[in-house]
Structures are given as C-alpha cells and as structure tokens.
N, C-alpha and C positions, 0 to 999 in steps of 0.2 A: 504494500500500500504506500502510495506517495504521501509526503507530508501535506497536510491540509491547512491552508492559510498560515503557514509558518511565520512566526513573528521574528522581528529583529531586536535582540536584546543587547544593548551596548555597554551597560555597566558591569564590568568584570570584577566580581567580588565573590566571596563565599560566606555563607551564613555560619556564624560562630555562636549562635544563641544570643540572648540579650536583646530584647525588642524595645523599640522606642514607644512613645505614647501612642495610644490608639487613634485611628483616624475617623472613627464614628463616635457619635455620642452614645454613651453606654447606659443601659438600664441595669441597675445593680441591686437586685433583690438579695436578701441575706444569704450568705454562703457562696455567692458567685465569686467574690473577690478572693484572691489568694491570701492566705494567712502570712504574716510577716515572720517567718521562721525559715530554717534551713532545709526543712523537709521538702521533697519534691511534691508538687501539687498534681493530684489526679482528680478529674471530674468524671463522674459516671452518670450517664443519662439513660433512663429506661423509658420506653414507650412504644406502642405499636405503630404510630404514625411517623414514617421516616422523615417527612417534611418538618414536622414539629421537632424531631430529634435534632436535625441539623440546624434549625432555627435557634434552639436552645444552645447548641454548640457554638454558633456564631455569637450569640449573646454573651456567653462565657468568655470567648476569645476577645471580644470587644471590651469587656470589663477588666481584662487582664493584659493590657498592652496592645490589643488589636493586631493588625497586620503590619503595623509600623507606619509612623507619620511620614507622609510624602513619598511613600514607596509606589512604584509604577509597574513593576513586573513581578510575576509570580510563577513559579514552577510547581506543579502539583504531581506528586508521585502516587498514582493509583496502582492497584493490582488489576491489570487487564491482560493477563498472560494466557488465558485459556478459552477455548471455544466452547463456552458454557453459558447457559442462560442465567439471569440474575437470581432466579429461585434456587439454582443449584449451589450457590455459595462459594464458587471458586474465585470470583472477581469482586472487587468493590462494587457495592450496589449503586446503580446509575442514578437513582433518586437522590441519594446522598450527594453524589457528585454534582448533579444539576443544581440542587439548592445551595451547595457551597459556592459554586461558580457564580450563581446569581448574587449571593452576598458579596463576593469579591468585586463584581461589577458595581454594585451599589456603594461599595467602599471606595470606588474610584481607581481600582487597579486597571491599568490600560492594556497591558500585555500579559496574556495568560497562556501557558503551554502545559501540555500533559504528555511528556515524553515517556515511552514505554518500549522495552525490548521484550516482546511477547515470546512465549514458548511455542504455542501454536501459531499458525500463519496469521499475521496482523489483519489481513483483509477479511478474515473470518472472525477472529477474536474481538476486534474493536467493535464490530457491528453487533455481534451476538450478545456481547456483554451489556450493550445498551449505553456504554460510556461514550462512544463516538457521537451518538445523537445528542447526549447531554452536553458534550463539548461544543458541538456545532450550534446548538440552541443558544448558547451563551457566548458565541463568537470567540471561542477559545480554540487553539490549535492542538489537535491530538497528533503526536509525532511518532512515527514508526522508527525506532532506533535500530531496528534490524536492517533497514535500508539507508539510514542516515549515518553512515560510518564515520564521516568527517567530523561529527559532533563529539567524538570521543577524544579525550585529552589524557595523556599519561601523567599521573601524579604520584608522588612519593608519600608513603605512610610512615612517618618517622617513628610512630609508636606501635606500628603493626608488628605482630609476632610472626605470623606466617604470610600475611598479605603485606608485602613490603612496598609494592607499587600496584597501581590499578589504572586501567583506562576507563575513565568515568565521563559520563555525558556532561558537556559544558553547559547544557541548558540549565542544569541545577547550579552550576558554579557561577553563571552569569546573572541569575535572577536576584532581584532585591529580596524576595521572600521565597522560602522553600517550605512546603507543607507535605507531609507524608500521610497518605490515607490508605493504609493497607486493609485487607480483610483478615480476620483471625481464623485460622483453620489448621487442621492436622497436616503434617508433612512427613512423608515416608522416610526422608533422610535426616531432617533436622528436628523431628519431633513435632514442632510447630513452626508456622511461618506467620509473622506479624509485622512489626515495624522495622526492626533491624534487617531482617532477611529480605524485606521488600526492596532493598537497595540493589539486590542482585539483578533487578530489571533495569538498572541504570549503568551497568558495566558491560564491556564488550566481551570479556572472556570469563564467564561464570563457570566454565568447565574446570578452570584452575582451582576454584574453591572446592569443588567436589573431590578433587584429587589430592588436595593438600590441607586436610583437617578442616572440613566445612564449618564446624562450630567455632573454631578459632578465627577463621576468615570472617565470619559474620560479626563476631565481636570486634575484630580489627577495623572493619569499615566504620564502626561507630566512633573510632578515634579521629576519623576524617570528616564525615558529614554529620552535622548537628542541625536538624531542621528547626525552624521557628516553632512549628506546631506539629504534633502527631495526633491523628484522629483514627483510632482503630475501629473498624466496622465489625461489630460482633452482633449484627442483627440476626444473622444465622451463621452457625459454626459447624464445620465438618469435623466429625470425631474420628473419621477414618477415610481411607482412599485419597488422602490429599497428596499433592496440592491440587490436582485437577478434578478428582471425582469422576462421576457422581458418587457421593458417599452413601454407604449403607445406613449410617446414622447421622442425620442432620438435625441439629437442635436449634429451634427458634428462640433466640435470647433477647432480641429487641434492645440491644445495648450499644452505646457509643462510649468509648474511653478516650478522654481528651487530656493531653498533657504537653508541656514544653520539653519534657524529658522522655526521650524515646526508650531508654533502658528501663526506667520505672514503669512506663506504659506497658512494655512487653511483659515485665515481671508481674504486674498486677493482673493483666489479662490472662497470663498463663496459669496463675495460681488461683484465680477466682472463677474462671469460665470453663476450665477443663479438668477432667479427672487426673489424679496424681500420677497415674501410670503414663499419661500422655505428656504432662508438662515436665516431668522429670527427665524426659528424653531431650528436651530443648536445652542442652548443656551450654549453649552459647550465652544464655542469660546469666548463669552462674559465672562463666568466664568473664563476661562484661563487668559483673560486680567485683570480681577479684582484681580486675584491671583498674578499678576505680573510675569506671565510666558512668556509673549511676548507682542509685540505691535499688536493691532488689528485694529488701525486706518490706513486705506490705505494712507491717506494724510501724515502720518508720516513715510512712508516706502520709501526707495530708490529703485524705480522701473525702470528697463531698459528693453526695448522691442526689439526683433529681429525678422526679417522675413527671412525664409530659403527656 
C-alpha cells in the first residue's frame, strides 16, 4: 500500500517525556489531576461505550499536561499488524483511534501520521482493521512502513543490553508529540504484547529481536523511545492464539489504561487484566524494572479509576 496523504514533518527532535502545559482548557473533576508525588500515574477507564472511553481519556490527558503547548505534529503508534476485524482483538480498535484523532484535530494538531510496519500485507490489514478509514476520516496519514524504507534511521542505544542499535522510523523521531496506542493481548513468544512491544512495528529488522533475546530487546527499546502518552486498548483481550488470533478465549474488558509511563502501563495491564500464568511469561516487564526504566510494582503506582 502506498502512503496516503503523507505529511511533511520538519522539526527533528525526539520525545524524552516531560510535557508542557496543555493546549485545551481542561475540565478537572476530582481525581483526574495527577497527585504530586513520585509514583507513576495510571488512569483506568471502564465503560462499554468506546467513544465515551476515549473522551474521558482525552479529558484526563488535557488535565495533565495535554499534548503540549504549541505542538503541531503528532505520530500515533497503533497496532495494525494483522488482517483481522476489530471484534477479533488483534489490532487497536478503530473507534478509539477515530475519537482520539478527532480530539487531536480539535486541539489544533496540524500534522498527524500513523506509521505502521504490519505483519500481514498492509493493503489488507489497514483496511480490515478499520484504522485506515479512521485515519482518512480525520485527514491523518496512515503510512505503510513496509514500503517506506527510506523512513528508517539507524540509531544507537547506549543503554541497550542486546539491542545496541536499531533502524527506527523517523516519523516518530521527527514528530512534536508521540503517542502509543497498543492493544493488550496474548503473544506466543513474549507472553504479552502491549506498549513496549508495540514499538516492534516501528523498526525495520524485528527478526533480530526474535533471534537475540526478545525480552531483553523489548526492554532495550524503552531506553530509547519514551512516548508522551501511552493508551492501552484493553476493550477486548486475547488470552491465547496471539498476536494474530483468532483467539479461543477473548475477554471483553471494556478498559483503557492511560499513563505517561509506558513501563508502568505495561506492568499494570499485565498484572490486572491477565491470569498469572500469562503475565509471568512477559519477562521483559521485569527486565525493564530491573533496568530502572519504570516502576512495575502496582502497589507503588498512583492509580485512579473511572466509570463512563
């Protein structure tokens, strides 16, 4: 699939966390604002209506720094790797993507891209997932990294243990804002795939990861890319047959997990949404914790829950 309405992003920078004041006026009911302590903030939103889920997510984001004052470009990392329908749970749900992109436009974000290196052919995956239509509806460019080879830039990972360098998509390095919106699901090799592992869809050679300690490589990438926001789609979760499914056991959880800390978000999702036998196989979470990349003890997180 050729790139659709590919945007031109000129500000070459990389997100290191730390977001400036929000660009939208914020509604701030009790509990939305982050507490002033050192614990990572986790917001858990539950509800059957996906539009309302994302509206609450955007409200929380805007009440806690927003997308950054004066920012004009945004790169959104969805999971659109598989030729599956939204109901099968292999990809980020398109309704969530649609509502998020709508909120970005309302916030004044001019250039929005959704780069993805899909596993199944992009011309099937992007359409069947529903995400291509969501992007088009909001005048955002969904980019097939499988054909856009020139977008990959070799970077060094000074703190990487196994992953010392990686060819990473410059769409994420050039954007003012980076948001990771993975789907939470079972994975045959990694135990689970959520936020950190979702970055495998932004690298050129993911085969290296599988051959050189997959769990360590997943943790290593978190030393490099630190998105402004992580939004984990746990509206439906595959308990087996992941990452592509169809699953024998698909649980409807109707949950979004929102955080500025991708490691904490992964740890919380793994330990609260999945059986112990599944989350214990996601060794990269423990490794990331041991590397000091984030808090993985749920008891040490500042968790606020919302019903919508």
